[in-house]
C-alpha positions, 0 to 999 in steps of 0.5 A, a space after each residue: 429866256 423870257 421866264 428868266 427876265 420877267 420873273 422877279 429875281 427873289 422868286 428865281 432864288 426861291 425856285 433854285 432852293 426848292 429844286 435843291 430841296 426836291 433833289 433831297 426828297 425821300 422817295 415817298 414824298 416825290 408823289 406829292 411834288 409831282 402832282 405840282 410839276 406834272 400839270 405844268 409840264 403837260 400844259 407846256 407840252 400841249 400849248 407849245 408843241 401841239 397847239 404851238 401857241 405864243 407862250 409869252 403871256 401864258 407862260 408868265 401868268 399860268 406857270 407861277 400858280 404851280 411854282 408858288 406852291 412848289 416853292 413854298 417848301 423852302 419856308 418850312 423854317 423848322 428844318 433850318 439849323 441856323 437863323 440866317 436862312 429864314 432871315 434871308 428868305 424874309 428879306 427876299 420876300 420884302 424885296 419881292 413885294 416892294 419891287 412889285 409895288 414899285 412897278 405898279 401898274 405896269 405889270 404886263 411890261 415887268 422885267 426883273 432887272 436882268 434887262 430893263 423895260 426900255 431894253 426889253 424890245 431888243 430881246 422880247 416882242 410878244 404878248 408878255 410885253 405889249 397887249 395894248 394895255 396902255 391906250 388909256 394912259 396914252 389918253 391921259 398923256 395927251 390930255 395932260 399935254 394938250 395934244 389934240 391930234 397925233 399919228 398913231 399905230 396901235 397894236 392892241 385890241 381896243 379901238 382908239 376912238 373909244 378913248 376919244 383919241 383923234 389920230 391919223 394912221 401912222 404909215 411906214 414912211 418917215 413923217 413929222 408930228 407927234 407920233 405914238 406907236 405900240 412897241 410891238 408895232 415899232 419892233 415888227 410885231 403884230 397889229 391886233 387892232 388891225 387884224 395884221 399878224 405878219 412880222 415887218 421888222 423894217 416898217 419903223 426901222 427909221 423911227 427906232 433910231 429916234 429918242 422918244 419924248 415919252 414911254 407910256 407904261 413901257 408899251 407905247 412910245 411917243 415921238 416928236 419928229 420935226 422937219 430937221 429930224 426928217 431931213 436927217 432920217 431921209 439922208 440916213 436912208 439914202 
């Protein structure tokens, strides 16, 4: 599922066509194709079944190296009897490149439109969404908006102090103020910075019901919780 929602739709179309071509290959051509597929299959088997690793980031960064070569066969235009297919493929390439440019620089949190980055935490919570990559962008946001102190729960690897971010640790209890929380933490994921890897879906359940005032690169949500908001939150918890 994760590969389907994080891989650009044009590339998925290319992959579908390449599989159809693969089925029609002659027996002597299978050997060359299998040299591309076998390393990918072996890699997935070792990492998922033997090492039992979270394949979020690994899956989206390593697998395409093999698939891009595997898919390249569909661009052998001389095999096509009509010019429609080459034109269509050229259009999809342009769509692929333009989509990548428009989404820059938030490539880690990229989703292809089947679900949007805003909806992503409802379906995917792992390293393919939030590696703490947007702490520097949070620093810029705070400086641009003259925010000098926040309550923060950060799930990445970097120390917020290195970015001159003055903060108070955001605990699970409802509170007021400017709050910034990594999306992995917000939805119960891991706290790499704090060395906590347990899942706690209930910690920020109260905060997930609020509308953020900003999304920093899709991986850090910023909230402004007032006293009035806190009263409503506490009434809902009762």
